[in-house]
C-alpha positions as CSV (number, residue, x, y, z in Angstrom):
1,M,8.2,30.3,0.8
2,M,6.3,27.2,1.7
3,L,6.6,26.2,5.4
4,L,7.7,22.6,6.2
5,P,4.4,21.5,7.7
6,D,2.7,22.7,4.5
7,M,5.1,20.7,2.4
8,F,4.4,17.5,4.3
9,E,0.7,18.2,4.0
10,Q,1.1,18.6,0.2
11,F,2.5,15.0,0.0
12,Q,-0.3,13.3,1.9
13,Q,-2.4,12.7,-1.2
14,R,-2.1,12.8,-4.9
15,S,-2.4,16.2,-6.7
16,L,-5.2,16.4,-9.3
17,E,-3.7,19.5,-11.0
18,L,-3.3,18.8,-14.7
19,E,0.1,18.9,-16.4
20,H,0.8,20.9,-19.6
21,L,0.9,17.6,-21.5
22,D,-2.6,16.8,-20.3
23,I,-3.9,20.3,-21.1
24,G,-2.2,20.6,-24.5
25,D,-1.0,24.2,-23.9
26,Y,2.4,23.8,-25.6
27,T,4.0,24.4,-29.0
28,A,5.2,21.6,-31.4
29,E,8.8,22.8,-30.7
30,E,8.3,22.5,-26.9
31,Y,6.8,19.0,-27.3
32,E,9.7,17.8,-29.5
33,G,12.2,19.2,-27.0
34,C,10.3,17.5,-24.2
35,M,10.6,14.1,-25.9
36,V,14.4,14.6,-26.3
37,E,14.9,15.6,-22.6
38,L,12.5,12.9,-21.4
39,Q,14.8,10.3,-23.1
40,R,17.7,11.7,-21.0
41,V,15.5,11.5,-17.9
42,N,14.7,7.9,-18.6
43,R,18.4,7.1,-18.8
44,W,19.6,9.2,-15.9
45,L,16.7,8.9,-13.4
46,G,15.8,5.2,-13.3
47,D,13.3,4.2,-15.9
48,V,15.8,2.1,-18.0
49,R,17.2,0.7,-14.7
50,A,13.8,-0.2,-13.4
51,L,13.0,-1.9,-16.8
52,R,16.2,-3.9,-16.6
53,H,15.5,-5.0,-13.0
54,S,11.9,-6.0,-13.6
55,L,10.6,-7.0,-17.0
56,L,13.9,-7.9,-18.6
57,R,15.0,-9.8,-15.5
58,Q,11.9,-11.9,-15.6
59,I,12.4,-12.7,-19.3
60,E,15.9,-13.7,-18.6
61,K,14.8,-15.8,-15.6
62,L,12.3,-17.7,-17.7
63,N,14.8,-18.0,-20.5
64,L,12.3,-17.0,-23.1
65,R,13.9,-17.2,-26.5
66,S,11.1,-15.2,-28.1
67,F,8.6,-12.9,-26.5
68,S,6.3,-10.0,-27.2
69,V,5.9,-6.7,-25.3
70,L,3.3,-3.9,-25.7
71,D,4.2,-0.5,-24.2
72,V,1.1,1.6,-23.5
73,G,1.8,5.3,-23.4
74,A,5.1,4.6,-25.0
75,G,6.1,8.2,-25.7
76,S,8.8,8.2,-28.4
77,G,9.5,4.5,-27.8
78,E,12.7,4.9,-25.9
79,L,12.1,1.9,-23.6
80,L,11.0,-0.3,-26.5
81,R,14.3,0.3,-28.2
82,V,16.0,-0.6,-24.9
83,V,14.1,-3.9,-25.0
84,A,14.9,-4.5,-28.7
85,D,18.6,-3.8,-28.2
86,W,18.7,-6.1,-25.1
87,A,16.9,-8.9,-27.1
88,R,19.4,-8.7,-29.9
89,K,22.4,-8.7,-27.6
90,H,21.1,-11.8,-25.8
91,G,20.1,-13.7,-29.0
92,R,16.3,-13.5,-28.4
93,K,13.5,-12.7,-30.8
94,A,11.2,-9.9,-29.8
95,R,7.9,-8.6,-31.2
96,L,7.3,-5.1,-29.8
97,A,4.6,-2.5,-30.1
98,G,4.1,1.0,-28.7
99,V,0.6,2.5,-28.3
100,E,0.2,6.3,-28.1
101,L,-3.0,8.4,-28.3
102,N,-0.9,11.4,-29.2
103,T,-0.4,11.6,-32.9
104,R,3.1,13.1,-32.6
105,S,4.3,10.5,-30.2
106,A,3.0,7.6,-32.3
107,A,4.8,9.1,-35.3
108,A,8.0,9.5,-33.2
109,I,8.0,5.9,-32.3
110,A,8.1,4.9,-35.9
111,E,10.6,7.7,-36.9
112,Q,13.1,6.9,-34.2
113,S,12.8,3.1,-34.5
114,T,13.7,2.7,-38.2
115,T,16.7,0.5,-37.3
116,F,14.4,-1.7,-35.2
117,P,11.8,-3.3,-37.6
118,E,10.6,-5.5,-34.6
119,I,9.0,-2.3,-33.2
120,A,5.5,-1.3,-34.4
121,A,3.9,2.1,-33.7
122,I,0.1,2.2,-33.1
123,R,-2.2,5.1,-32.3
124,G,-4.7,3.9,-29.8
125,D,-6.6,4.4,-26.5
126,A,-5.3,2.9,-23.3
127,F,-8.9,2.4,-22.1
128,R,-9.8,0.4,-25.3
129,L,-6.6,-1.2,-26.6
130,P,-7.1,-2.5,-30.2
131,F,-5.9,-6.0,-29.3
132,A,-7.3,-9.4,-28.5
133,D,-7.1,-10.9,-25.0
134,N,-3.7,-12.2,-24.2
135,E,-2.2,-11.0,-27.5
136,F,1.2,-10.0,-25.9
137,D,3.3,-11.9,-23.4
138,Y,3.9,-8.7,-21.4
139,V,2.3,-5.3,-21.3
140,M,4.2,-2.4,-19.7
141,S,3.8,1.3,-19.2
142,S,6.2,3.9,-17.9
143,L,5.5,7.4,-16.4
144,F,2.0,7.0,-17.7
145,T,-0.5,6.1,-14.9
146,H,0.1,9.2,-12.8
147,H,-1.6,11.3,-15.5
148,F,-4.9,9.7,-14.5
149,K,-7.3,9.8,-11.6
150,N,-7.4,6.7,-9.4
151,G,-10.6,5.3,-11.0
152,D,-9.1,5.6,-14.5
153,V,-5.9,4.0,-13.3
154,V,-7.9,1.0,-12.2
155,A,-9.6,0.8,-15.6
156,I,-6.2,1.0,-17.4
157,L,-4.7,-1.7,-15.2
158,R,-7.5,-4.0,-16.0
159,E,-7.1,-3.3,-19.8
160,L,-3.3,-3.9,-19.6
161,S,-4.0,-7.2,-17.8
162,R,-6.6,-8.2,-20.5
163,V,-4.1,-8.1,-23.4
164,S,-1.2,-9.7,-21.5
165,A,-0.6,-13.5,-21.5
166,R,2.1,-13.5,-18.8
167,G,1.9,-10.3,-16.8
168,I,2.2,-6.5,-16.6
169,F,4.9,-4.1,-15.4
170,V,3.9,-0.5,-14.6
171,I,6.8,1.9,-13.9
172,D,5.9,5.2,-12.3
173,L,7.1,7.8,-9.9
174,H,7.3,7.6,-6.1
175,R,5.7,10.6,-4.5
176,H,8.3,11.6,-2.0
177,L,9.4,14.9,-0.5
178,V,13.1,14.3,-1.1
179,A,12.5,13.4,-4.8
180,Y,10.5,16.6,-5.2
181,Y,13.2,18.7,-3.5
182,F,16.0,17.4,-5.7
183,Y,14.0,17.7,-8.9
184,T,13.0,21.3,-8.2
185,T,16.6,22.3,-7.1
186,I,19.4,20.2,-8.6
187,G,17.2,19.0,-11.5
188,R,16.7,22.5,-12.8
189,L,20.4,22.9,-13.4
190,F,20.2,20.2,-16.1
191,L,16.6,20.3,-17.4
192,H,15.8,23.3,-19.7
193,N,12.6,22.4,-21.5
194,R,9.6,24.2,-19.9
195,L,7.4,21.1,-20.0
196,I,10.0,18.9,-18.4
197,R,10.8,21.4,-15.7
198,E,7.2,22.2,-14.8
199,D,5.4,19.0,-15.6
200,G,8.2,16.9,-14.0
201,A,7.7,18.6,-10.6
202,L,3.9,18.2,-10.9
203,S,4.3,14.6,-12.0
204,I,5.9,13.8,-8.6
205,L,2.9,15.4,-6.8
206,R,0.5,13.5,-9.0
207,S,2.3,10.2,-8.5
208,F,1.9,7.4,-5.9
209,T,3.2,5.9,-2.7
210,P,3.8,2.2,-2.8
211,E,0.7,1.6,-0.7
212,E,-1.5,3.6,-3.0
213,L,-0.3,1.9,-6.2
214,L,-0.8,-1.5,-4.6
215,E,-4.3,-0.6,-3.5
216,L,-5.2,0.4,-7.0
217,A,-3.9,-3.0,-8.3
218,Q,-6.1,-4.7,-5.7
219,R,-9.1,-2.7,-6.9
220,A,-8.3,-3.7,-10.4
221,G,-8.4,-7.4,-9.3
222,L,-4.8,-8.0,-10.4
223,E,-3.3,-11.3,-9.2
224,N,0.0,-11.6,-7.3
225,A,0.4,-7.8,-7.4
226,R,3.6,-6.5,-6.1
227,V,5.1,-3.0,-5.8
228,A,8.9,-2.7,-5.7
229,R,10.9,0.4,-5.1
230,H,13.7,1.2,-7.5
231,F,16.5,3.8,-7.2
232,P,16.0,6.6,-7.6
233,Y,12.3,7.1,-6.6
234,R,10.7,4.8,-9.0
235,L,7.9,2.3,-8.3
236,V,7.3,-0.9,-10.4
237,L,4.0,-2.6,-10.1
238,S,4.1,-6.2,-11.4
239,A,1.2,-8.6,-11.6
240,S,0.6,-12.1,-13.1
241,S,-1.7,-12.6,-16.0
242,P,-5.1,-14.2,-15.5
243,L,-4.2,-16.6,-18.3
244,L,-1.7,-18.3,-16.0
245,L,-4.1,-18.3,-13.1
246,G,-7.4,-19.6,-14.5
247,P,-10.5,-18.1,-16.0
248,R,-10.9,-14.3,-15.6
249,A,-14.5,-14.6,-14.5
250,S,-13.6,-16.7,-11.5
251,R,-10.9,-14.5,-10.1
252,P,-11.6,-13.1,-6.6
253,P,-9.9,-9.8,-5.5
254,S,-6.2,-10.5,-5.1
255,L,-5.1,-11.7,-1.7
256,N,-1.5,-12.1,-2.7
257,A,-0.5,-8.5,-3.1
258,S,2.7,-7.4,-1.4
259,L,5.1,-4.4,-1.1
260,A,8.7,-5.0,-1.8
261,G,11.8,-3.1,-0.8
262,V,14.3,-1.2,-2.9
263,S,16.0,-2.9,-5.8
264,G,19.6,-1.8,-5.8
265,S,20.6,1.3,-3.7
266,T,18.7,2.4,-0.7
267,V,15.9,4.9,-1.1
268,P,14.4,6.8,1.9
């Protein structure tokens, strides 16, 4: 049994241990089951909530009657369908696209979004997105960046910023001892897929503190970067697009970064 001091030491820095999804040591059936349970996790554990309180709130605040969103590392496209449904209910026109390097996930986006023709599925690389500069109003990602080392996260953030005209929203996990404890105890009562159970716990260890994620945004040169905490144990990095702030080449390292408190209920 791990001693308490050892547990605290474990959370001092990001784990570099690879997840099953990174290694690829899973069956097709396990992967399909993982995608199904991941959709439940998104609904129950804060990704949809974080999306509504960040990107969708900004679109509503700006009263955009039409907008475009690219989701990088979109999984099965669950959050894109949330955006599409929200846009329809609020009388707005949305052009949405999901990028996945994984062939199965790219296919799943298309297969599960047949009632949403505004959603396109694209197989592509997050380091070299197949889009022109500023092609989408917003670019987002969810539970994606923790799969990469810090230097790669910086490169991905720069690429997200490149193709966004208004800004980026990056949702990921908050590396926290309490989150890890609840996931590995109570969470196991409800999560049955091996990839979700094992990778989920490791994902928390691979994830970020608010300060770490903000520092990566600063290294990427993002403007007006801000990290907000969302219940339960989610972080949302938001940043303005360089299109709204002048030529990219003249941008200095951001001096306007900030950490924000919890949106909604209190999180330790």
